[in-house]
N, C-alpha and C positions, 0 to 999 in steps of 0.2 A: 513482173509478179509471180511467185510459184504456186504450184497447188498445194493446200495444206488440207488435212483430213478434217473434217468438220464433225461434230457429234452428229447421229442419226435421230436419237431420241432427243424431243423438245424439253423434257421435264416437267411439261403440262401436258399429260396425257389425253385423248379424247373422252368424252362424256360418258359413252358408251360404245354399243354397236347394235346393229340392225340386222335381223336373219328374216328374209322374207321369203316365205314359204307357199307352194301353193302345187298342184297337179301342172301338167305340160299344157299352156294355154293360157294359164291364169293371169299373166301379165307381170310375172316376176322381173325378168330382166328388163322391160322398158320403165318399170316402177321403179326399181333399183337405181338404173342410170338417173332418171330423172329426180328421185329423192338424193342422190349422193349429189348434182348438179345445185340444189339448192343450199349446200354448204361450202364456205369457203376452205375448208381441208376437209377431203371425204375421198373414198376409194370405193369402187363398185367391184366386189369379189363374185363373178359369173362362176359357181362350182362347175358347170359345163365345161367351161375353158379349161379347167384344172383336169378334168378326166381326157381333155384333148392333147394334154402334156405329154400323157402316154405314147409313145411312138411304138413298143411291141408289147403284146400282151393283155392292153386293156380291152375291159370286158364292159359294154355300157349295159344298166339295168334292163332285164325283161322282165315279161309276166312268167314267164317260166323260173321254176327253181334253179337259182344258178349262183352257187356258194360264192363263186371268186367275183361274179358281178356283185354282188351283197359286198363280200370284204371290201371291194374296190368304192363303192357307195361312201363306206366309213373312213377310208383311205383320202377320198375326196375330202370329207368333211373334216376330217383332222388338218389336212393341208389348207383349206379355207380357214381354219382356225389361227394355225399358225402366222398366216398372212395379217389376219386379223388384229392378232396381238401384236405384231409389227409395227402395223399402221397405228395401232392405239397408241403406242408409246411413242410414236413420231409424231401425235397430235392430230392424226388424220380418222376421221369417222369413217369406220367399214360397213359398207352396206353388202351382207350377203345374201345370194337368192340361190335358192335350191328346190330341188323338189322332197320335201319332207313328208311322210304322211303317216310313218309308224311312230310310237312312243318311242322306241329305242333309239330311233334317229334323233329326234328332239333331244331327248334325256343325254345323247351324246355330245351334241352341241354344248349345251348347258354345264356340262361335266368338264368340257373341255375347255369352253370359252369363258374364264371367270374372273380375269382381272378387271373386267367394267359390267356395269348393267348390260344385259342381253336383252334387246326388245325382241320380242318372235311376233311377227304378224303374218297371219294366213291370209291370203287372197282368195277369195271363194267365189268367183262368180258363177259358179254351179257349170256341173259337167257338159250342158248342152252349149252353153257359150262359151267354155275352154274349146270345146269341138269346133264351133266356128270359127275362132280365132285360129286355131291351128291348121284349119284350110285356108285361112286367107293370108298366110305368112309365108316367106321367103323358104324357111327352114321346113324341109319335108319331114313328116313323121310317118314313119312305118308302121306303127303300132297304135291302137286304140287306147290311149291311156284314161279314158274318161272313169272307168269303173274305181279308180283311184280316188275319186271324189267322196264315195260313199266310205271308202276305207278313212281316209285322213278327216271325215267329219265324226265317224265313230272314235277313231282312235287318239284324235286330239281336242274331242270336246273338252274346252275349260281348260285346257293347258295354254292356251293362246290368245292374242288378240285377233277378233275376226273380222274382215272388212267384205262385205259382200260388193266386189266391183263389175260386175255384170253390166251395169248402165252408167258406169263413172268412165268418165276421160282420164287419161294418166294423169295429168294433172290435178284433177279432182281426188284422184286415189292418194296421190302423194299428199294433199291436204289431209285425207282424212288417215293417213299412217302418222303425221304429225302431229295432229290434233289427239289420236289414241295412244302416242308415245308419250307426249308431252316435250320432245324434242324442239328447241327452237333452232333454226338455222341462222348462222351468221354469215350471211351471203358472201358472195363472192364479188 
């Protein structure tokens, strides 16, 4: 039996996409992976992993004004949207996780990912809880990002679904995301 090229897109696109946002330590990556696992066809798009694809010239976000790092924030978002569009067309629900604290960044996602409903969910455990989580994980952060919590709350108030996940487990947070978005898992 020979190899035959098969169509990639299913003709039945995914019903939407999820953008999980929050400051570092809010639980985005853990919740995104667990949320995606609840669906029979899904993909977790971790935007930090897209930044790591840059071999030379990459600039991570910093608290200091860095125009190139800011440009790359939008490059990462564009690439996340390209991947999400591709997964949607192939019938996979994309779950994107990214640190989004500015309205312009959220507006970029909304303007770029337009093929399906975009469910934006902010995980907001608070700055102290996010710092506690950052200190307890394997990934070492050299910058205190907790001031971004105030920025996110000021810039994105009323712009997205908010979930206070400070006292929730990952599973309970996933349940809250499903309840808030109305998405229904079609289990694996």
